[in-house]
C-alpha positions as a printed Julia matrix, in Angstrom:
176×3 Matrix{Float64}:
   2.53  -25.37    4.53
   0.31  -25.07    7.44
  -2.81  -27.12    7.61
  -6.11  -25.51    8.5
  -8.38  -28.41    8.75
 -10.99  -26.82    6.41
 -12.29  -28.79    3.45
 -14.53  -27.0     0.85
 -16.22  -28.28   -2.25
 -15.88  -26.63   -5.7
 -19.22  -25.57   -7.16
 -20.39  -26.18  -10.79
 -18.75  -22.92  -11.94
 -15.39  -23.97  -10.41
 -15.61  -21.58   -7.35
 -14.45  -22.31   -3.91
 -15.07  -20.28   -0.77
 -12.21  -19.11    1.35
 -13.42  -19.27    5.03
 -14.0   -15.89    6.65
 -11.58  -16.73    9.5
  -8.84  -17.3     6.95
  -9.67  -14.09    4.96
  -9.59  -12.04    8.22
  -6.21  -13.52    9.34
  -4.68  -12.77    5.89
  -6.44   -9.49    5.67
  -8.16  -10.41    2.27
 -11.01   -8.08    1.46
 -14.0    -8.44   -0.8
 -12.92   -7.35   -4.16
  -9.31   -7.94   -3.89
  -7.21   -9.86   -6.32
  -5.43  -13.18   -5.61
  -2.69  -14.6    -7.69
  -2.89  -18.44   -8.43
   0.34  -20.5    -8.62
   1.22  -24.22   -8.91
   4.08  -25.29   -6.87
   6.52  -28.03   -7.72
   4.18  -30.67   -6.22
   1.12  -29.43   -8.3
  -0.44  -27.82   -5.27
  -2.7   -24.87   -6.0
  -1.28  -21.73   -4.01
  -3.21  -18.47   -3.67
  -1.44  -15.39   -2.85
  -2.7   -11.8    -2.42
  -1.84   -9.83   -5.51
  -0.32   -6.37   -5.4
   0.73   -4.82   -8.56
   2.97   -2.47   -6.63
   5.06   -5.6    -5.5
   6.62   -5.57   -9.0
   7.71   -2.0    -8.65
   9.33   -2.02   -5.19
  12.8    -1.08   -6.59
  11.2     1.81   -8.61
   9.17    2.92   -5.55
  12.4     2.95   -3.3
  14.24    5.05   -5.98
  11.21    7.61   -6.09
  10.99    7.61   -2.31
  14.8     8.36   -1.92
  14.97   11.17   -4.6
  11.93   12.87   -3.16
  13.54   12.68    0.26
  16.71   14.25   -1.02
  14.79   17.04   -2.69
  12.44   17.92    0.13
  14.17   16.44    3.38
  10.68   15.23    4.29
  10.03   11.57    5.0
   8.34    9.57    2.06
   6.31    6.39    2.33
   4.95    4.48   -0.69
   2.34    1.71    0.14
   0.44   -0.99   -1.74
  -3.04   -1.6    -0.37
  -1.65   -3.63    2.43
   1.77   -2.51    3.73
   4.62    0.04    3.44
   6.65   -1.18    0.48
   9.13    1.81    0.23
  10.34    4.58    2.25
  13.03    7.25    2.81
  13.55    9.31    5.81
  13.94    9.35    9.5
  11.66    6.44   10.44
  12.77    4.04    7.55
  13.81    1.08    9.7
  10.85    1.29   11.93
   8.17    1.16    9.23
   9.39   -0.39    6.25
   7.28   -3.65    5.5
   4.7    -2.99    8.28
   1.0    -3.44    7.54
  -0.67   -0.02    6.97
  -3.22    1.32    9.31
  -7.06    1.14    8.69
  -7.0     5.04    8.31
  -4.57    4.67    5.26
  -6.72    1.69    3.8
  -9.77    4.0     4.06
  -7.75    6.8     2.3
  -6.8     4.41   -0.61
 -10.45    2.94   -0.88
 -11.8     6.55   -1.01
  -9.08    7.36   -3.67
  -8.01   10.62   -1.74
  -5.63   13.33   -2.11
  -4.89   15.74    0.61
  -2.51   18.56    1.64
  -2.25   19.32    5.37
   0.19   22.22    5.67
   0.12   22.18    9.56
   0.58   19.47   11.96
  -2.24   16.98   12.64
  -2.46   13.39   13.81
  -2.13   10.64   11.3
  -1.83    6.79   11.82
   0.52    5.21    9.33
   0.54    1.77   10.93
  -1.57    0.35   13.66
  -1.06    1.75   17.22
   1.4     4.34   16.16
   0.09    7.88   15.69
   2.25   10.92   14.95
   1.53   14.63   14.7
   3.0    15.88   11.46
   2.29   17.98    8.38
   1.7    15.76    5.49
   0.42   15.25    1.99
  -0.92   12.16    0.26
  -2.14   10.98   -3.1
  -3.71    7.67   -4.01
  -2.12    5.79   -6.88
  -4.75    4.51   -9.31
  -3.77    2.06  -12.22
  -6.37    0.47  -14.55
  -9.19    1.85  -12.51
  -8.04    0.19   -9.28
  -6.61    2.08   -6.25
  -3.37    0.21   -5.71
  -1.39    2.18   -3.14
  -0.61    5.57   -1.48
   2.29    8.04   -1.66
   2.82    9.99    1.57
   5.19   12.91    2.47
   5.49   13.96    6.04
   7.43   15.97    8.4
   7.58   18.29   11.43
   8.16   21.31    9.27
   5.13   22.46    7.11
   4.47   20.77    3.76
   4.43   23.22    0.86
   2.24   23.29   -2.16
   5.47   22.26   -4.23
   5.83   19.21   -2.06
   2.3    18.33   -2.64
   2.62   18.63   -6.37
   5.67   16.53   -6.25
   3.75   13.84   -4.5
   0.78   14.12   -6.95
   3.22   13.87   -9.94
   5.08   10.88   -8.49
   1.52    9.28   -7.83
   0.77    9.73  -11.6
   3.94    8.45  -12.79
   3.96    5.24  -10.63
   0.37    4.78  -11.62
   1.29    5.0   -15.47
   4.05    2.51  -14.77
   1.68    0.04  -13.27
  -0.59    0.23  -16.33
   2.04   -1.0   -18.65
């Protein structure tokens, strides 16, 4: 464990403030959920909670199936990073933090079909000009991730419907 040198007092309601610098470093935003663990030495450990992390294998399977059907690259994210991918850039993007552009899409709960090439930034400092479609996954009222299909060839209405359907299926799985 890394020491920070920061000491905080617990208030009368049992709350503790996580310093802004630590929240910024760990990319913890207001309203995000934290999981609380106790380690073997009875230390309290806080960890960013991503419901999608418990569905990474399912997400990988969905991404692979969609890629084999459409031959377009597919990305599935949680609210912080790319958790599953199938397609040409798989080894370059898997596990990387998502861009602010994608975080904003998730927070707005957007869906979009861009049939012709347009610039999109999937991860920081890496723009690409592609056709794409995306749909935000919403489970229990919370935006929890994004599914994106993209390619140099045009994206069809059927590709878009496949992404929306997958988004809804994964969202339902997260609710159970």
